[in-house]
FILO-532641 format. One line per 2 residues: their letters; for each residue x, y, z of N, C-alpha, C. Coordinates in pm, whole numbers, plus 32768, in hexadecimal, padded with zeros to 4 digits. Example, Ala and Ser with C-alpha at 12.3 -4.5 7.8 and 13.67 -1.06 7.14 Angstrom:
! FILO-532641
as> 8527:7DC7:830C:84CE:7E3E:830C:8528:7EB6:830C  8505:7F1F:82C4:8557:7F96:82CA:850A:8003:8313
! end
This chain:
! FILO-532641
mq> CA89:3330:B584:CAF6:3350:B524:CB50:33B6:B567  CBCF:33A0:B569:CC2C:33FC:B5A7:CC3F:3479:B550
ek> CC61:34E4:B593:CC71:3567:B54A:CCD9:355F:B4DE  CD49:351C:B4F4:CDB1:350E:B491:CD7F:34C1:B419
dl> CD33:3459:B431:CCFA:340E:B3C2:CC9C:3464:B36C  CC49:34AC:B3B1:CBE8:3500:B36A:CC31:356C:B316
el> CC98:35A4:B34F:CCE8:3606:B302:CD26:35C8:B283  CD5C:3550:B293:CD94:3509:B21E:CD24:34EA:B1BA
yr> CCB0:34BE:B1E5:CC45:34A5:B189:CC1B:3522:B13F  CC15:3594:B186:CBEC:3610:B143:CC51:3636:B0D8
iv> CCD4:3625:B0F8:CD3B:364D:B097:CD3D:35ED:B020  CD2D:356D:B035:CD24:350E:AFC7:CCAF:3535:AF68
gk> CC40:354B:AFA4:CBC7:3574:AF58:CBDC:35F3:AF09  CC1A:3654:AF4A:CC35:36D6:AF08:CC90:36C3:AE92
vl> CCFA:3674:AE9F:CD59:365E:AE34:CD14:3617:ADBC  CCC7:35AE:ADDA:CC84:3564:AD71:CC1A:35BF:AD28
rq> CBD0:3608:AD79:CB6C:3664:AD3B:CBB0:36CC:ACE3  CC1C:3707:AD12:CC61:376B:ACC6:CC99:3732:AC43
er> CCCD:36BC:AC46:CCFA:3679:ABCC:CC8B:365E:AB68  CC18:362D:ABA0:CBA4:3613:AB4A:CB71:3692:AB09
lr> CB6A:36FD:AB54:CB3A:377A:AB20:CB9F:37BC:AAC2  CC21:37AB:AAE2:CC89:37E1:AA8C:CC84:379F:AA02
kd> CC5A:3723:A9FD:CC53:36D9:A981:CBC9:36E7:A945  CB75:373C:A982:CAEC:3759:A954:CA96:36DA:A943
lk> CAA4:3681:A9A7:CA5B:3608:A9A6:C9DE:3617:AA00  C969:360D:A9C6:C8EB:361D:AA0E:C8D2:35A4:AA69
ft> C8A4:35C2:AAE0:C896:355C:AB4D:C84E:34DB:AB1E  C7D5:34E6:AAF1:C782:3472:AACD:C7BE:342A:AA58
if> C7EA:3471:A9F4:C821:3430:A97B:C8A2:33E7:A99C  C8F6:3429:A9EE:C974:33EE:AA1B:C959:3369:AA62
cy> C8F9:336E:AABF:C8D9:32F1:AB0B:C8A4:3284:AAA9  C84B:32AC:AA51:C80F:3246:A9F7:C87B:3207:A99D
en> C8CE:3261:A961:C935:322D:A903:C9A3:31D8:A946  C9B1:31E8:A9C9:CA1E:31A4:AA0C:C9EE:313B:AA73
di> C96B:3121:AA70:C928:30BB:AAC6:C94A:30D7:AB5B  C933:3155:AB7A:C946:317F:AC0A:C8BC:31AB:AC3C
at> C89A:3175:ACAA:C815:3194:ACE4:C818:322B:AD0C  C7AF:3273:ACE3:C7A6:3303:AD04:C7AD:3317:AD9B
ss> C76E:32BE:ADE5:C77A:32CA:AE7B:C807:32BD:AEAD  C856:326B:AE6E:C8E3:3255:AE96:C930:32DA:AE79
ln> C927:330A:AE00:C971:3385:ADDC:C942:33FC:AE2F  C8C0:3402:AE48:C88A:346F:AE9B:C8C4:3467:AF28
si> C8C9:33F2:AF5E:C902:33DC:AFE8:C997:3403:AFEA  C9E3:33DD:AF83:CA71:33FB:AF7B:CA85:3491:AF6F
en> CA43:34D1:AF11:CA57:355F:AEF6:CA2A:35B6:AF6A  C9C9:3589:AFB7:C991:35D7:B024:C9B9:35A1:B0AB
ar> CA12:3540:B0B3:CA3F:3504:B134:C9CA:34E2:B190  C968:34A4:B158:C8ED:3480:B1AA:C8F5:33F8:B1EA
aq> C958:33A9:B1C6:C962:3320:B1FD:C9F4:32F8:B1F5  CA11:3287:B234:CA95:324E:B22F:CAB6:3230:B19C
iy> CB2F:3253:B171:CB58:323B:B0E9:CBA6:31BA:B0DE  CB7D:316A:B07E:CBC1:30E9:B068:CC25:30F8:AFF7
fs> CC9A:30BF:B00D:CD06:30CE:AFAD:CCDB:309E:AF22  CC8E:3033:AF16:CC65:2FFE:AE98:CC12:3063:AE49
ni> CBBF:30B3:AE8F:CB74:311B:AE4E:CBCD:318F:AE20  CC2C:31B3:AE76:CC8B:321D:AE51:CCDC:31F4:ADD7
ak> CD09:3175:ADD7:CD5A:3143:AD67:CD0A:314C:ACE5  CC8D:3128:ACE9:CC37:3127:AC77:CC27:31B6:AC3B
vv> CC12:3215:AC96:CC02:32A1:AC6E:CC87:32D9:AC37  CCF6:32B8:AC7C:CD78:32E8:AC4B:CD95:32B5:ABBE
ra> CD7C:3232:ABA6:CD94:31F8:AB22:CD33:323D:AABC  CCB6:324D:AAE2:CC50:3287:AA86:CC7A:3317:AA5E
lg> CCBE:335E:AAB8:CCEE:33E4:AA97:CD6E:33E6:AA47  CDA3:336F:AA2A:CE1A:3361:A9DC:CE9B:3387:AA25
ls> CE94:337F:AAA7:CF06:33A1:AAFB:CF50:3322:AB26  CFD5:3330:AB32:D024:32C2:AB6D:D01B:32DE:AC06
fe> D03C:327D:AC54:D03E:3291:ACE3:D0A7:32F1:AD10  D111:32FB:ACC2:D17F:335B:ACDF:D148:33EA:ACCD
ef> D0F9:33FE:AC63:D0C0:347F:AC42:D059:34A3:ACAF  D003:3443:ACD4:CFA4:345D:AD3A:CFE8:347C:ADC1
ga> D050:3433:ADE1:D099:3449:AE5B:D0D6:34D4:AE5D  D109:3505:ADEB:D144:3589:ADE4:D0D9:35F5:ADFA
ll> D062:35DC:ADBD:CFF6:363E:ADCD:CFC8:3640:AE5F  CFBE:35CA:AE9A:CF99:35C1:AF28:D000:3602:AF81
dk> D07E:35ED:AF64:D0EA:3627:AFB9:D0E7:36BE:AFB8  D0BC:36F9:AF47:D0B4:378B:AF3C:D045:37BF:AF9A
el> CFE1:3772:AFB2:CF6C:37A0:B001:CF76:377F:B096  CFC1:3718:B0B6:CFCC:36F1:B144:D022:3751:B191
pk> CFFC:3769:B20C:D053:37C1:B266:D0DA:3780:B278  D140:37D0:B286:D1C6:379E:B29F:D1C4:3744:B31A
df> D20F:36D6:B316:D21B:3679:B385:D192:3637:B3A9  D139:362D:B34A:D0B4:35F3:B366:D0BE:3567:B39F
fk> D115:3511:B36B:D11F:3489:B396:D183:3474:B409  D1C3:34DF:B435:D227:34D8:B4A0:D1E4:34A8:B523
el> D16B:34D8:B53F:D12D:34BC:B5C0:D0CE:343F:B5BD  D0D2:33F0:B558:D076:337C:B553:D0A9:3309:B5A9
! end
């Protein structure tokens, strides 16, 4: 896994975890109620494996976020010009 990819995975996981905690959604209950495998959410939140867009989309929807809202949250966390060097 490339360093840039890993950094993006860490930031995506951080944003999703922060939103889940901000909404006071407990990990196991959140997964159960939204049919999300705990291993998938754990991998996303902790950047332990490659993140699949379908899993991110499922978590974003379960958090009640639009993709525009998620993108705005992500944009706040990403370093300036993050995508410039890709």
